[in-house]
C-alpha positions in Angstrom: -7.7 -66.7 -73.7 -7.2 -62.9 -73.4 -7.4 -61.4 -69.5 -9.4 -57.6 -68.8 -8.5 -56.0 -66.2 -11.5 -54.0 -64.7 -11.8 -51.9 -62.3 -14.6 -53.1 -59.0 -14.9 -49.6 -57.6 -14.2 -46.9 -56.5 -17.3 -46.1 -56.2 -20.4 -49.0 -56.5 -23.4 -49.5 -55.3 -22.4 -52.3 -53.2 -19.4 -50.1 -51.6 -20.8 -47.9 -48.7 -17.2 -46.5 -48.2 -14.8 -46.3 -51.8 -12.9 -49.3 -51.8 -11.7 -50.5 -55.6 -10.8 -53.9 -56.5 -9.2 -54.1 -59.9 -10.7 -57.5 -61.3 -8.6 -59.7 -63.4 -10.9 -62.0 -66.3 -11.3 -64.1 -68.7 -14.1 -63.5 -70.3 -16.9 -63.6 -67.4 -14.6 -65.7 -65.0 -12.4 -63.9 -62.3 -9.2 -65.0 -62.4 -7.3 -62.6 -59.8 -8.3 -59.7 -57.5 -5.4 -56.8 -56.6 -7.5 -54.6 -53.7 -6.9 -50.5 -53.9 -7.1 -49.4 -50.3 -6.5 -45.8 -49.7 -9.5 -43.4 -50.5 -10.4 -42.4 -46.5 -7.4 -42.6 -44.1 -7.9 -40.1 -41.6 -5.3 -40.4 -39.5 -7.6 -41.1 -36.1 -4.7 -43.2 -34.8 -2.0 -39.9 -34.8 -5.3 -37.8 -33.6 -5.5 -39.7 -30.7 -1.9 -39.7 -29.4 -3.4 -35.1 -29.4 -6.1 -35.7 -27.9 -6.7 -36.2 -23.4 -7.1 -39.3 -23.3 -10.9 -39.1 -22.1 -11.9 -36.9 -25.1 -10.8 -40.0 -27.3 -14.1 -41.6 -26.6 -16.3 -39.3 -29.3 -12.8 -39.7 -31.7 -12.7 -43.7 -31.1 -16.5 -43.2 -32.0 -16.3 -41.5 -35.0 -13.9 -44.4 -36.8 -17.3 -45.6 -38.3 -20.9 -44.5 -37.5 -22.7 -48.2 -37.8 -19.5 -49.2 -35.3 -19.5 -46.7 -32.8 -20.2 -48.3 -30.1 -17.9 -51.3 -30.0 -15.4 -48.9 -30.8 -16.5 -46.9 -27.6 -16.6 -50.2 -25.7 -13.1 -51.8 -26.8 -11.6 -48.2 -25.8 -13.2 -47.8 -22.8 -12.5 -51.6 -21.0 -8.5 -50.8 -22.6 -8.5 -47.6 -20.4 -10.2 -49.3 -17.3 -8.2 -52.8 -18.0 -4.7 -50.1 -17.3 -6.2 -48.0 -14.9 -8.2 -51.0 -12.9 -11.4 -49.2 -13.0 -13.9 -52.1 -11.5 -17.1 -50.7 -13.8 -20.3 -51.3 -11.7 -22.2 -54.4 -12.8 -25.8 -52.2 -13.6 -23.7 -50.5 -16.1 -21.8 -54.1 -17.6 -25.5 -55.1 -18.4 -26.4 -51.6 -20.2 -23.4 -52.2 -22.3 -24.2 -55.1 -23.6 -27.9 -54.3 -24.4 -26.3 -51.4 -26.5 -23.6 -53.2 -28.5 -26.3 -56.1 -29.1 -28.6 -53.7 -30.3 -26.3 -52.1 -32.9 -25.3 -56.2 -33.6 -29.1 -55.6 -35.1 -28.7 -52.7 -36.7 -25.6 -53.2 -38.3 -26.9 -57.2 -39.5 -30.6 -55.8 -40.6 -28.6 -53.1 -42.6 -26.1 -55.4 -44.1 -29.2 -57.6 -45.2 -31.0 -54.8 -46.9 -27.8 -54.1 -48.5 -27.9 -57.5 -49.6 -31.1 -58.0 -50.6 -31.0 -54.5 -53.1 -27.5 -55.8 -54.7 -28.7 -58.4 -56.4 -32.4 -56.1 -57.2 -34.7 -57.9 -54.0 -36.3 -54.5 -53.4 -39.1 -55.9 -51.7 -37.5 -57.9 -49.3 -34.8 -54.9 -48.7 -37.5 -52.2 -48.1 -38.7 -55.0 -45.9 -35.6 -55.3 -43.7 -35.2 -51.5 -43.8 -38.9 -51.6 -41.9 -37.7 -53.6 -39.5 -34.6 -51.8 -38.7 -36.8 -48.5 -37.9 -37.5 -50.4 -34.4 -34.6 -51.5 -33.6 -33.2 -47.5 -34.1 -36.2 -46.4 -32.0 -35.5 -48.1 -29.7 -31.8 -46.5 -30.2 -33.1 -43.5 -30.0 -35.2 -43.8 -27.0 -32.7 -45.2 -25.0 -30.0 -43.3 -26.0 -31.2 -39.9 -27.7 -29.5 -40.7 -31.2 -30.4 -43.5 -33.7 -26.8 -44.3 -35.0 -24.3 -42.8 -32.5 -25.7 -43.9 -29.2 -22.6 -42.0 -27.4 -23.4 -43.9 -23.7 -19.8 -45.1 -23.1 -17.7 -43.1 -20.5 -14.3 -44.6 -18.7 -16.1 -46.2 -15.8 -19.5 -47.3 -16.5 -22.1 -45.6 -19.5 -23.6 -42.0 -19.2 -27.1 -43.0 -19.4 -29.8 -45.5 -17.6 -32.8 -47.9 -18.1 -35.8 -47.3 -15.7 -38.5 -49.6 -15.5 -40.7 -48.2 -18.2 -38.5 -47.9 -20.7 -37.5 -51.0 -20.2 -41.2 -52.8 -21.1 -41.6 -50.4 -24.0 -38.2 -52.0 -25.3 -39.7 -54.9 -24.7 -43.2 -54.3 -26.5 -41.0 -53.0 -30.0 -38.4 -55.7 -29.7 -41.8 -58.0 -30.1 -43.6 -55.8 -32.8 -39.5 -56.3 -34.5 -39.8 -59.6 -34.1 -43.5 -60.6 -35.3 -42.4 -58.3 -38.6 -39.4 -60.6 -38.7 -41.2 -64.1 -38.6 -43.7 -62.7 -41.3 -41.6 -60.7 -43.3 -37.8 -61.3 -43.5 -37.0 -65.0 -41.7 -39.3 -67.0 -44.4 -38.3 -65.5 -47.6 -34.7 -65.3 -46.2 -35.0 -69.3 -45.8 -37.1 -70.7 -48.6 -36.9 -67.8 -51.9 -34.9 -69.5 -55.2 -33.5 -66.0 -55.6 -31.8 -65.5 -52.3 -30.2 -69.2 -52.8 -29.7 -68.7 -56.8 -27.6 -66.2 -55.9 -25.4 -67.2 -52.2 -25.3 -70.9 -52.3 -22.3 -71.9 -53.7 -20.6 -68.4 -54.0 -17.5 -67.5 -52.5 -16.7 -70.5 -50.7 -14.2 -69.7 -48.2 -13.6 -73.5 -46.9 -13.1 -74.0 -42.5 -9.1 -74.0 -43.9 -8.8 -71.6 -45.9 -10.7 -69.1 -43.1 -8.3 -70.3 -40.3 -4.9 -69.6 -42.3 -6.0 -65.6 -43.9 -7.3 -65.2 -39.5 -10.8 -64.5 -40.7 -13.0 -63.3 -38.3 -16.6 -62.4 -37.4 -19.9 -63.9 -39.4 -17.1 -64.6 -42.3 -14.8 -66.8 -39.9 -18.8 -68.8 -38.1 -20.0 -69.1 -41.6 -17.0 -71.5 -42.6 -17.6 -74.0 -39.7 -15.6 -72.5 -36.5 -16.9 -71.4 -33.3 -14.8 -67.8 -32.7 -16.5 -65.5 -31.1 -14.9 -62.4 -28.6 -17.9 -62.4 -26.4 -16.9 -66.0 -25.8 -14.2 -64.3 -23.4 -17.2 -62.5 -21.7 -16.4 -58.7 -21.3 -18.9 -56.5 -20.0 -22.0 -59.2 -18.6 -21.7 -62.0 -20.8 -20.1 -63.9 -19.1 -23.7 -63.5 -16.6 -26.2 -63.9 -19.3 -23.8 -66.6 -20.9 -23.1 -67.0 -25.1 -23.2 -69.2 -27.7 -21.5 -68.6 -30.9 -23.9 -69.2 -34.1 -21.5 -71.4 -36.4 -22.4 -72.6 -40.1 -20.3 -74.3 -42.2 -20.9 -74.2 -46.0 -18.4 -71.4 -46.5 -20.4 -69.4 -48.9 -22.5 -66.6 -49.1 -25.7 -68.0 -47.9 -23.6 -69.9 -45.1 -22.5 -66.2 -44.1 -26.4 -64.7 -44.9 -27.1 -67.4 -42.3 -25.1 -66.4 -39.6 -26.0 -63.1 -39.8 -29.7 -63.7 -39.7 -29.6 -65.5 -36.7 -27.2 -63.3 -34.8 -30.3 -60.7 -35.3 -32.7 -63.1 -33.5 -30.0 -64.3 -30.9 -28.7 -60.8 -30.0 -32.8 -59.7 -29.7 -33.0 -63.1 -26.7 -29.6 -61.2 -25.4 -30.8 -57.5 -25.2 -34.0 -59.3 -23.1 -31.3 -61.3 -20.7 -30.0 -58.0 -20.0 -32.6 -56.1 -19.1 -34.6 -59.1 -16.9 -30.8 -59.8 -15.2 -30.2 -56.3 -14.6 -29.1 -55.4 -11.4 -29.3 -52.4 -9.4 -27.1 -49.6 -8.2 -24.6 -46.8 -10.1 -24.3 -47.1 -13.3 -20.6 -45.4 -13.8 -18.1 -44.5 -10.9 -15.6 -42.0 -10.8 -12.4 -42.3 -12.3 -9.2 -40.2 -12.0 -5.8 -40.4 -12.6 -4.4 -40.7 -16.0 -3.4 -44.1 -17.6 0.0 -45.6 -17.6 1.1 -48.8 -19.4 0.0 -50.9 -21.8 -3.2 -53.1 -22.9 -4.5 -54.7 -25.5 -9.0 -54.9 -25.8 -10.7 -57.0 -27.8 -14.4 -57.2 -28.1 -16.5 -58.6 -30.7 -18.2 -55.9 -32.8 -20.9 -56.7 -35.9 -18.2 -58.1 -38.4 -15.7 -59.8 -36.3 -13.0 -58.9 -34.2 -11.6 -55.3 -33.1 -9.0 -55.2 -31.4 -7.7 -51.8 -29.3 -3.7 -51.8 -28.5 -3.5 -48.8 -26.0 -0.6 -47.6 -24.5 -0.3 -44.8 -21.9 2.3 -42.6 -20.2 0.9 -41.1 -17.2 0.6 -37.8 -18.8 -3.0 -36.8 -19.9 -2.5 -38.1 -23.6 -1.8 -41.4 -25.3 1.6 -42.3 -26.4 0.0 -44.6 -28.3 -3.2 -46.2 -30.0 -3.6 -48.6 -32.6 -7.1 -50.0 -34.2 -7.2 -53.7 -35.7 -10.6 -53.8 -37.6 -12.6 -57.0 -38.9 -12.5 -55.4 -42.4 -9.0 -54.9 -42.4 -8.6 -59.1 -41.5 -11.6 -60.1 -43.7 -9.6 -59.0 -46.8 -7.7 -62.0 -47.3 -10.7 -63.7 -47.1 -12.3 -62.2 -50.0 -9.6 -62.1 -52.0 -10.0 -65.9 -51.9 -13.3 -66.2 -52.2 -13.3 -64.3 -55.3 -10.7 -66.4 -58.3 -13.8 -68.6 -59.9 -16.7 -66.9 -59.8 -18.6 -65.2 -62.4 -18.8 -61.1 -62.8 -22.1 -61.1 -61.8 -21.4 -62.7 -58.5 -18.5 -60.2 -57.4 -21.5 -57.8 -55.6 -22.8 -60.5 -53.6 -19.8 -62.4 -52.8 -17.9 -58.7 -51.5 -21.2 -57.7 -49.3 -20.9 -61.7 -47.4 -18.1 -60.0 -45.8 -20.4 -57.1 -44.7 -17.4 -54.5 -45.6 -16.6 -51.6 -43.2 -14.2 -49.4 -45.6 -14.2 -46.1 -42.5 -13.0 -48.7 -40.2 -10.2 -50.3 -42.6 -8.7 -47.6 -43.1 -9.5 -45.1 -40.5 
């Protein structure tokens, strides 16, 4: 049978940023995939060597807007480890609060885009309606809807008082009521969603481990791996167990993210109730020297920062390892054998963030 190469991207409604997949097809079936990346490389790692190390917090936050808090957290934790800085307990709980808020926002944005990818516009609007509550909480507590910019080396720059915490709890209750009524039953029961996701883009547990998949892509294939299990920030005090599904298809990855939205809601409430009194930051003097690897669980998976300091105000090296880059090999295994019409949904199932991937 004759084969046809069809370019998928770099501009396509399911891609938030440009990437291209060259799809080799036999009729409507995919038999091979070649990725083409590099459309939006911005040289952020090199720019980080030219900035004073404190200014890199703002640079790292702009690797990707949706993942901004986690990039800043990973960078700050790396510098703090290198400089032997002990972050106040209250600041560690506040970091968990904004980290989980970012996770809810990211998963909700992705879920809306998934619904849009197969034309389920009513679900798309309901999900983004619920997402507005999360963005309102972000704006109330940090001053910003997307890029919170609350991390500093040594802690955080903003606090949450009792009145604000009470308001957050009320807004999360509103969110849960809306999600329970309009979102969760649809995800669990609607035949349209199952028709487009169940059995599509299967990644087995063995393939996921071999290809070093991360995040919901890995946990959807039955592997209980999550960087929050390393107990950074205040996760040790709060407690954490990863959410795992075993089917390895697009529906399993969807369920992992939906359940993580509810899990993040619970973690936020625990962080607010368990948060101790005290300072939210410590004064940090000196300059970083040595090298360290910092890891956190971004909404899409494991985020790695390698930071090397030489005792000056500028870093000698900054290297970022992002979850989308780690998950692209898995995507290339999921697509062969599927129908051409399934490509957008399967591609979205890894939640690609090309801005993070290419930096």
